[in-house]
DOKOLVO-247601 format. One record per residue (C-alpha): residue number from 1; residue in one letter; chain; x, y, z. Coordinates in nm, 3 decimals. Layout:
# residues N
r resi = NUM | resn = a | chain = A | px = X | py = Y | pz = Z $
...
END
This chain:
# residues 216
r resi = 1 | resn = m | chain = A | px = 0.002 | py = -0.005 | pz = 0.004 $
r resi = 2 | resn = d | chain = A | px = 0.124 | py = 0.347 | pz = -0.084 $
r resi = 3 | resn = p | chain = A | px = 0.204 | py = 0.588 | pz = 0.204 $
r resi = 4 | resn = l | chain = A | px = -0.102 | py = 0.812 | pz = 0.141 $
r resi = 5 | resn = r | chain = A | px = -0.371 | py = 0.517 | pz = 0.153 $
r resi = 6 | resn = l | chain = A | px = -0.167 | py = 0.379 | pz = 0.445 $
r resi = 7 | resn = c | chain = A | px = -0.222 | py = 0.737 | pz = 0.620 $
r resi = 8 | resn = i | chain = A | px = -0.589 | py = 0.740 | pz = 0.533 $
r resi = 9 | resn = s | chain = A | px = -0.644 | py = 0.384 | pz = 0.661 $
r resi = 10 | resn = i | chain = A | px = -0.435 | py = 0.414 | pz = 0.977 $
r resi = 11 | resn = c | chain = A | px = -0.468 | py = 0.766 | pz = 1.110 $
r resi = 12 | resn = p | chain = A | px = -0.845 | py = 0.759 | pz = 1.204 $
r resi = 13 | resn = l | chain = A | px = -0.791 | py = 0.432 | pz = 1.388 $
r resi = 14 | resn = a | chain = A | px = -0.479 | py = 0.586 | pz = 1.554 $
r resi = 15 | resn = a | chain = A | px = -0.676 | py = 0.906 | pz = 1.673 $
r resi = 16 | resn = y | chain = A | px = -0.950 | py = 0.683 | pz = 1.799 $
r resi = 17 | resn = l | chain = A | px = -0.714 | py = 0.459 | pz = 2.005 $
r resi = 18 | resn = m | chain = A | px = -0.541 | py = 0.770 | pz = 2.130 $
r resi = 19 | resn = v | chain = A | px = -0.877 | py = 0.913 | pz = 2.252 $
r resi = 20 | resn = l | chain = A | px = -0.965 | py = 0.586 | pz = 2.428 $
r resi = 21 | resn = g | chain = A | px = -0.623 | py = 0.598 | pz = 2.609 $
r resi = 22 | resn = v | chain = A | px = -0.667 | py = 0.948 | pz = 2.727 $
r resi = 23 | resn = l | chain = A | px = -1.014 | py = 0.861 | pz = 2.872 $
r resi = 24 | resn = n | chain = A | px = -0.873 | py = 0.557 | pz = 3.055 $
r resi = 25 | resn = i | chain = A | px = -0.589 | py = 0.756 | pz = 3.224 $
r resi = 26 | resn = r | chain = A | px = -0.831 | py = 1.035 | pz = 3.349 $
r resi = 27 | resn = k | chain = A | px = -0.905 | py = 1.064 | pz = 3.711 $
r resi = 28 | resn = h | chain = A | px = -1.284 | py = 1.040 | pz = 3.659 $
r resi = 29 | resn = p | chain = A | px = -1.491 | py = 0.808 | pz = 3.458 $
r resi = 30 | resn = f | chain = A | px = -1.628 | py = 0.898 | pz = 3.115 $
r resi = 31 | resn = l | chain = A | px = -1.992 | py = 0.857 | pz = 3.006 $
r resi = 32 | resn = t | chain = A | px = -2.116 | py = 0.844 | pz = 2.655 $
r resi = 33 | resn = t | chain = A | px = -2.424 | py = 0.706 | pz = 2.480 $
r resi = 34 | resn = g | chain = A | px = -2.426 | py = 0.397 | pz = 2.271 $
r resi = 35 | resn = t | chain = A | px = -2.503 | py = 0.601 | pz = 1.973 $
r resi = 36 | resn = r | chain = A | px = -2.213 | py = 0.838 | pz = 2.021 $
r resi = 37 | resn = d | chain = A | px = -1.988 | py = 0.531 | pz = 2.087 $
r resi = 38 | resn = l | chain = A | px = -2.095 | py = 0.360 | pz = 1.755 $
r resi = 39 | resn = v | chain = A | px = -2.035 | py = 0.676 | pz = 1.562 $
r resi = 40 | resn = a | chain = A | px = -1.706 | py = 0.712 | pz = 1.719 $
r resi = 41 | resn = l | chain = A | px = -1.612 | py = 0.374 | pz = 1.610 $
r resi = 42 | resn = s | chain = A | px = -1.747 | py = 0.427 | pz = 1.254 $
r resi = 43 | resn = l | chain = A | px = -1.526 | py = 0.733 | pz = 1.222 $
r resi = 44 | resn = a | chain = A | px = -1.225 | py = 0.514 | pz = 1.345 $
r resi = 45 | resn = v | chain = A | px = -1.263 | py = 0.265 | pz = 1.064 $
r resi = 46 | resn = s | chain = A | px = -1.375 | py = 0.525 | pz = 0.813 $
r resi = 47 | resn = g | chain = A | px = -1.023 | py = 0.519 | pz = 0.657 $
r resi = 48 | resn = m | chain = A | px = -1.022 | py = 0.160 | pz = 0.603 $
r resi = 49 | resn = m | chain = A | px = -1.367 | py = 0.182 | pz = 0.449 $
r resi = 50 | resn = f | chain = A | px = -1.246 | py = 0.459 | pz = 0.219 $
r resi = 51 | resn = t | chain = A | px = -0.948 | py = 0.247 | pz = 0.088 $
r resi = 52 | resn = g | chain = A | px = -1.125 | py = -0.064 | pz = 0.106 $
r resi = 53 | resn = p | chain = A | px = -1.503 | py = -0.144 | pz = 0.022 $
r resi = 54 | resn = i | chain = A | px = -1.575 | py = 0.229 | pz = -0.084 $
r resi = 55 | resn = a | chain = A | px = -1.297 | py = 0.230 | pz = -0.341 $
r resi = 56 | resn = l | chain = A | px = -1.369 | py = -0.149 | pz = -0.436 $
r resi = 57 | resn = f | chain = A | px = -1.750 | py = -0.057 | pz = -0.516 $
r resi = 58 | resn = m | chain = A | px = -1.680 | py = 0.301 | pz = -0.660 $
r resi = 59 | resn = p | chain = A | px = -1.874 | py = 0.312 | pz = -0.994 $
r resi = 60 | resn = g | chain = A | px = -1.629 | py = 0.372 | pz = -1.260 $
r resi = 61 | resn = e | chain = A | px = -1.865 | py = 0.604 | pz = -1.472 $
r resi = 62 | resn = a | chain = A | px = -1.953 | py = 0.822 | pz = -1.163 $
r resi = 63 | resn = a | chain = A | px = -1.572 | py = 0.833 | pz = -1.091 $
r resi = 64 | resn = v | chain = A | px = -1.488 | py = 0.971 | pz = -1.431 $
r resi = 65 | resn = f | chain = A | px = -1.801 | py = 1.207 | pz = -1.429 $
r resi = 66 | resn = f | chain = A | px = -1.789 | py = 1.355 | pz = -1.086 $
r resi = 67 | resn = g | chain = A | px = -1.415 | py = 1.328 | pz = -1.005 $
r resi = 68 | resn = f | chain = A | px = -1.350 | py = 1.399 | pz = -0.639 $
r resi = 69 | resn = y | chain = A | px = -1.726 | py = 1.446 | pz = -0.548 $
r resi = 70 | resn = a | chain = A | px = -1.784 | py = 1.075 | pz = -0.617 $
r resi = 71 | resn = w | chain = A | px = -1.576 | py = 1.014 | pz = -0.300 $
r resi = 72 | resn = v | chain = A | px = -1.794 | py = 1.260 | pz = -0.119 $
r resi = 73 | resn = m | chain = A | px = -2.115 | py = 1.095 | pz = -0.236 $
r resi = 74 | resn = m | chain = A | px = -1.986 | py = 0.742 | pz = -0.128 $
r resi = 75 | resn = l | chain = A | px = -1.861 | py = 0.857 | pz = 0.192 $
r resi = 76 | resn = g | chain = A | px = -2.208 | py = 1.044 | pz = 0.248 $
r resi = 77 | resn = i | chain = A | px = -2.379 | py = 0.701 | pz = 0.186 $
r resi = 78 | resn = y | chain = A | px = -2.147 | py = 0.541 | pz = 0.436 $
r resi = 79 | resn = f | chain = A | px = -2.217 | py = 0.793 | pz = 0.719 $
r resi = 80 | resn = l | chain = A | px = -2.582 | py = 0.800 | pz = 0.650 $
r resi = 81 | resn = l | chain = A | px = -2.597 | py = 0.417 | pz = 0.677 $
r resi = 82 | resn = v | chain = A | px = -2.401 | py = 0.460 | pz = 1.017 $
r resi = 83 | resn = i | chain = A | px = -2.665 | py = 0.725 | pz = 1.130 $
r resi = 84 | resn = f | chain = A | px = -2.934 | py = 0.501 | pz = 1.026 $
r resi = 85 | resn = i | chain = A | px = -2.803 | py = 0.204 | pz = 1.229 $
r resi = 86 | resn = s | chain = A | px = -2.726 | py = 0.428 | pz = 1.525 $
r resi = 87 | resn = l | chain = A | px = -3.090 | py = 0.543 | pz = 1.548 $
r resi = 88 | resn = m | chain = A | px = -3.217 | py = 0.182 | pz = 1.529 $
r resi = 89 | resn = q | chain = A | px = -3.037 | py = 0.076 | pz = 1.821 $
r resi = 90 | resn = r | chain = A | px = -3.190 | py = 0.027 | pz = 2.153 $
r resi = 91 | resn = p | chain = A | px = -3.074 | py = 0.270 | pz = 2.447 $
r resi = 92 | resn = r | chain = A | px = -2.726 | py = 0.200 | pz = 2.569 $
r resi = 93 | resn = l | chain = A | px = -2.489 | py = 0.381 | pz = 2.800 $
r resi = 94 | resn = v | chain = A | px = -2.111 | py = 0.330 | pz = 2.788 $
r resi = 95 | resn = i | chain = A | px = -1.888 | py = 0.417 | pz = 3.088 $
r resi = 96 | resn = y | chain = A | px = -1.512 | py = 0.420 | pz = 3.046 $
r resi = 97 | resn = n | chain = A | px = -1.242 | py = 0.379 | pz = 3.321 $
r resi = 98 | resn = i | chain = A | px = -1.459 | py = 0.232 | pz = 3.593 $
r resi = 99 | resn = s | chain = A | px = -1.509 | py = -0.122 | pz = 3.735 $
r resi = 100 | resn = v | chain = A | px = -1.855 | py = -0.266 | pz = 3.757 $
r resi = 101 | resn = e | chain = A | px = -1.783 | py = -0.306 | pz = 4.135 $
r resi = 102 | resn = q | chain = A | px = -1.746 | py = 0.060 | pz = 4.169 $
r resi = 103 | resn = l | chain = A | px = -2.042 | py = 0.144 | pz = 3.948 $
r resi = 104 | resn = k | chain = A | px = -2.307 | py = -0.076 | pz = 4.094 $
r resi = 105 | resn = p | chain = A | px = -2.331 | py = 0.121 | pz = 4.427 $
r resi = 106 | resn = i | chain = A | px = -2.381 | py = 0.444 | pz = 4.236 $
r resi = 107 | resn = l | chain = A | px = -2.653 | py = 0.287 | pz = 4.015 $
r resi = 108 | resn = r | chain = A | px = -2.828 | py = 0.157 | pz = 4.340 $
r resi = 109 | resn = d | chain = A | px = -2.843 | py = 0.525 | pz = 4.479 $
r resi = 110 | resn = i | chain = A | px = -2.964 | py = 0.673 | pz = 4.139 $
r resi = 111 | resn = a | chain = A | px = -3.226 | py = 0.391 | pz = 4.110 $
r resi = 112 | resn = a | chain = A | px = -3.367 | py = 0.448 | pz = 4.463 $
r resi = 113 | resn = k | chain = A | px = -3.394 | py = 0.815 | pz = 4.390 $
r resi = 114 | resn = i | chain = A | px = -3.553 | py = 0.790 | pz = 4.043 $
r resi = 115 | resn = d | chain = A | px = -3.778 | py = 0.481 | pz = 4.118 $
r resi = 116 | resn = p | chain = A | px = -3.850 | py = 0.361 | pz = 4.458 $
r resi = 117 | resn = e | chain = A | px = -3.991 | py = 0.048 | pz = 4.285 $
r resi = 118 | resn = a | chain = A | px = -3.644 | py = -0.043 | pz = 4.120 $
r resi = 119 | resn = r | chain = A | px = -3.515 | py = -0.383 | pz = 4.187 $
r resi = 120 | resn = w | chain = A | px = -3.201 | py = -0.589 | pz = 4.086 $
r resi = 121 | resn = r | chain = A | px = -3.203 | py = -0.947 | pz = 3.941 $
r resi = 122 | resn = g | chain = A | px = -2.833 | py = -1.042 | pz = 3.916 $
r resi = 123 | resn = d | chain = A | px = -2.655 | py = -0.792 | pz = 3.696 $
r resi = 124 | resn = a | chain = A | px = -2.999 | py = -0.666 | pz = 3.552 $
r resi = 125 | resn = l | chain = A | px = -3.181 | py = -0.357 | pz = 3.694 $
r resi = 126 | resn = y | chain = A | px = -3.550 | py = -0.308 | pz = 3.638 $
r resi = 127 | resn = m | chain = A | px = -3.716 | py = 0.023 | pz = 3.711 $
r resi = 128 | resn = p | chain = A | px = -4.091 | py = -0.042 | pz = 3.630 $
r resi = 129 | resn = g | chain = A | px = -4.210 | py = 0.315 | pz = 3.745 $
r resi = 130 | resn = i | chain = A | px = -4.021 | py = 0.489 | pz = 3.455 $
r resi = 131 | resn = s | chain = A | px = -3.990 | py = 0.189 | pz = 3.196 $
r resi = 132 | resn = v | chain = A | px = -3.627 | py = 0.128 | pz = 3.211 $
r resi = 133 | resn = h | chain = A | px = -3.463 | py = -0.213 | pz = 3.208 $
r resi = 134 | resn = f | chain = A | px = -3.113 | py = -0.278 | pz = 3.155 $
r resi = 135 | resn = v | chain = A | px = -2.827 | py = -0.533 | pz = 3.207 $
r resi = 136 | resn = v | chain = A | px = -2.469 | py = -0.436 | pz = 3.323 $
r resi = 137 | resn = e | chain = A | px = -2.188 | py = -0.577 | pz = 3.123 $
r resi = 138 | resn = d | chain = A | px = -1.830 | py = -0.510 | pz = 3.176 $
r resi = 139 | resn = v | chain = A | px = -1.487 | py = -0.581 | pz = 3.016 $
r resi = 140 | resn = p | chain = A | px = -1.263 | py = -0.611 | pz = 3.330 $
r resi = 141 | resn = a | chain = A | px = -0.926 | py = -0.574 | pz = 3.134 $
r resi = 142 | resn = m | chain = A | px = -1.047 | py = -0.237 | pz = 2.976 $
r resi = 143 | resn = r | chain = A | px = -1.246 | py = -0.112 | pz = 3.270 $
r resi = 144 | resn = n | chain = A | px = -1.530 | py = -0.055 | pz = 3.038 $
r resi = 145 | resn = v | chain = A | px = -1.890 | py = -0.080 | pz = 3.147 $
r resi = 146 | resn = q | chain = A | px = -2.209 | py = -0.088 | pz = 2.940 $
r resi = 147 | resn = l | chain = A | px = -2.576 | py = -0.055 | pz = 3.043 $
r resi = 148 | resn = k | chain = A | px = -2.757 | py = -0.231 | pz = 2.769 $
r resi = 149 | resn = s | chain = A | px = -3.137 | py = -0.213 | pz = 2.741 $
r resi = 150 | resn = v | chain = A | px = -3.328 | py = -0.525 | pz = 2.784 $
r resi = 151 | resn = g | chain = A | px = -3.656 | py = -0.565 | pz = 2.587 $
r resi = 152 | resn = p | chain = A | px = -3.831 | py = -0.316 | pz = 2.343 $
r resi = 153 | resn = n | chain = A | px = -4.045 | py = -0.126 | pz = 2.619 $
r resi = 154 | resn = q | chain = A | px = -3.813 | py = 0.144 | pz = 2.705 $
r resi = 155 | resn = s | chain = A | px = -3.877 | py = 0.522 | pz = 2.775 $
r resi = 156 | resn = y | chain = A | px = -3.636 | py = 0.739 | pz = 2.586 $
r resi = 157 | resn = m | chain = A | px = -3.690 | py = 1.034 | pz = 2.836 $
r resi = 158 | resn = a | chain = A | px = -3.631 | py = 0.805 | pz = 3.121 $
r resi = 159 | resn = w | chain = A | px = -3.303 | py = 0.699 | pz = 2.975 $
r resi = 160 | resn = v | chain = A | px = -3.201 | py = 1.064 | pz = 2.933 $
r resi = 161 | resn = r | chain = A | px = -3.290 | py = 1.127 | pz = 3.285 $
r resi = 162 | resn = l | chain = A | px = -3.079 | py = 0.825 | pz = 3.401 $
r resi = 163 | resn = k | chain = A | px = -2.783 | py = 0.954 | pz = 3.201 $
r resi = 164 | resn = m | chain = A | px = -2.789 | py = 1.287 | pz = 3.341 $
r resi = 165 | resn = a | chain = A | px = -2.810 | py = 1.145 | pz = 3.697 $
r resi = 166 | resn = l | chain = A | px = -2.525 | py = 0.919 | pz = 3.619 $
r resi = 167 | resn = l | chain = A | px = -2.332 | py = 1.193 | pz = 3.459 $
r resi = 168 | resn = f | chain = A | px = -2.354 | py = 1.415 | pz = 3.770 $
r resi = 169 | resn = a | chain = A | px = -2.280 | py = 1.123 | pz = 3.993 $
r resi = 170 | resn = l | chain = A | px = -1.970 | py = 1.015 | pz = 3.812 $
r resi = 171 | resn = r | chain = A | px = -1.832 | py = 1.369 | pz = 3.831 $
r resi = 172 | resn = q | chain = A | px = -1.798 | py = 1.316 | pz = 4.199 $
r resi = 173 | resn = e | chain = A | px = -1.640 | py = 0.957 | pz = 4.156 $
r resi = 174 | resn = a | chain = A | px = -1.254 | py = 0.937 | pz = 4.148 $
r resi = 175 | resn = t | chain = A | px = -1.075 | py = 0.659 | pz = 3.974 $
r resi = 176 | resn = i | chain = A | px = -0.737 | py = 0.511 | pz = 3.943 $
r resi = 177 | resn = p | chain = A | px = -0.592 | py = 0.579 | pz = 3.587 $
r resi = 178 | resn = n | chain = A | px = -0.603 | py = 0.248 | pz = 3.392 $
r resi = 179 | resn = s | chain = A | px = -0.269 | py = 0.127 | pz = 3.276 $
r resi = 180 | resn = y | chain = A | px = -0.432 | py = -0.024 | pz = 2.964 $
r resi = 181 | resn = g | chain = A | px = -0.478 | py = 0.357 | pz = 2.853 $
r resi = 182 | resn = y | chain = A | px = -0.105 | py = 0.400 | pz = 2.848 $
r resi = 183 | resn = s | chain = A | px = -0.064 | py = 0.121 | pz = 2.623 $
r resi = 184 | resn = l | chain = A | px = -0.324 | py = 0.247 | pz = 2.382 $
r resi = 185 | resn = i | chain = A | px = -0.142 | py = 0.589 | pz = 2.386 $
r resi = 186 | resn = v | chain = A | px = 0.183 | py = 0.437 | pz = 2.285 $
r resi = 187 | resn = f | chain = A | px = 0.044 | py = 0.200 | pz = 2.029 $
r resi = 188 | resn = a | chain = A | px = -0.135 | py = 0.489 | pz = 1.863 $
r resi = 189 | resn = s | chain = A | px = 0.178 | py = 0.712 | pz = 1.887 $
r resi = 190 | resn = v | chain = A | px = 0.374 | py = 0.437 | pz = 1.707 $
r resi = 191 | resn = m | chain = A | px = 0.126 | py = 0.412 | pz = 1.439 $
r resi = 192 | resn = f | chain = A | px = 0.139 | py = 0.800 | pz = 1.375 $
r resi = 193 | resn = t | chain = A | px = 0.509 | py = 0.785 | pz = 1.368 $
r resi = 194 | resn = l | chain = A | px = 0.533 | py = 0.504 | pz = 1.117 $
r resi = 195 | resn = v | chain = A | px = 0.279 | py = 0.665 | pz = 0.882 $
r resi = 196 | resn = g | chain = A | px = 0.457 | py = 0.991 | pz = 0.907 $
r resi = 197 | resn = y | chain = A | px = 0.802 | py = 0.814 | pz = 0.840 $
r resi = 198 | resn = e | chain = A | px = 0.664 | py = 0.644 | pz = 0.526 $
r resi = 199 | resn = i | chain = A | px = 0.508 | py = 0.989 | pz = 0.397 $
r resi = 200 | resn = f | chain = A | px = 0.832 | py = 1.153 | pz = 0.452 $
r resi = 201 | resn = r | chain = A | px = 1.041 | py = 0.877 | pz = 0.301 $
r resi = 202 | resn = q | chain = A | px = 0.821 | py = 0.839 | pz = -0.019 $
r resi = 203 | resn = p | chain = A | px = 0.691 | py = 1.184 | pz = -0.122 $
r resi = 204 | resn = e | chain = A | px = 0.685 | py = 1.096 | pz = -0.468 $
r resi = 205 | resn = l | chain = A | px = 0.448 | py = 0.785 | pz = -0.414 $
r resi = 206 | resn = v | chain = A | px = 0.224 | py = 1.028 | pz = -0.210 $
r resi = 207 | resn = k | chain = A | px = 0.179 | py = 1.265 | pz = -0.513 $
r resi = 208 | resn = i | chain = A | px = 0.092 | py = 0.978 | pz = -0.741 $
r resi = 209 | resn = a | chain = A | px = -0.159 | py = 0.817 | pz = -0.515 $
r resi = 210 | resn = w | chain = A | px = -0.324 | py = 1.164 | pz = -0.469 $
r resi = 211 | resn = n | chain = A | px = -0.362 | py = 1.192 | pz = -0.840 $
r resi = 212 | resn = e | chain = A | px = -0.514 | py = 0.852 | pz = -0.858 $
r resi = 213 | resn = i | chain = A | px = -0.760 | py = 0.921 | pz = -0.570 $
r resi = 214 | resn = m | chain = A | px = -0.856 | py = 1.263 | pz = -0.721 $
r resi = 215 | resn = f | chain = A | px = -0.899 | py = 1.115 | pz = -1.056 $
r resi = 216 | resn = l | chain = A | px = -0.644 | py = 1.364 | pz = -1.206 $
END
């Protein structure tokens, strides 16, 4: 692969890993929605999609007629598909840099305030008063916890209320930086360095690849 396509493929992923690494070494947990998490992952692999499937299925006639704008339209279709899939997902919350043992007491306190009828069944929390039912799933090595909705009968506004309450509670919660985050930062830095070296070493190939991509 030429340096330019290597850069397009690797740099978004490296940036994503760098951000994950920073989130895992913070002193406080980080909360995001499942939709945002999926969109971020889609951006991370967008470079690989650009140089892989999108380039493979690029219509030849459209490339000749529209030139660079053919890439814009193909990428637009990709991101519209990502948005559609994101909107079709059930509610989900993702918390980085926290263990499930540390999160559960926080969830118990929040559930007791929001819905007195809330009850636990193993790792699942059911709040019938506000139509929220989710299961707690964690990845211990990454200290990443997800609250995944169970069943279709969910209240979107109640999930927003839960998210805001959890966001406020996590701001008061301190955590130990996750060593896993440092390895992600180092790995991302190595990826950036290798890509930059290849671009600096072979500038003529970069120019040729740019002309090919731009249909010049």
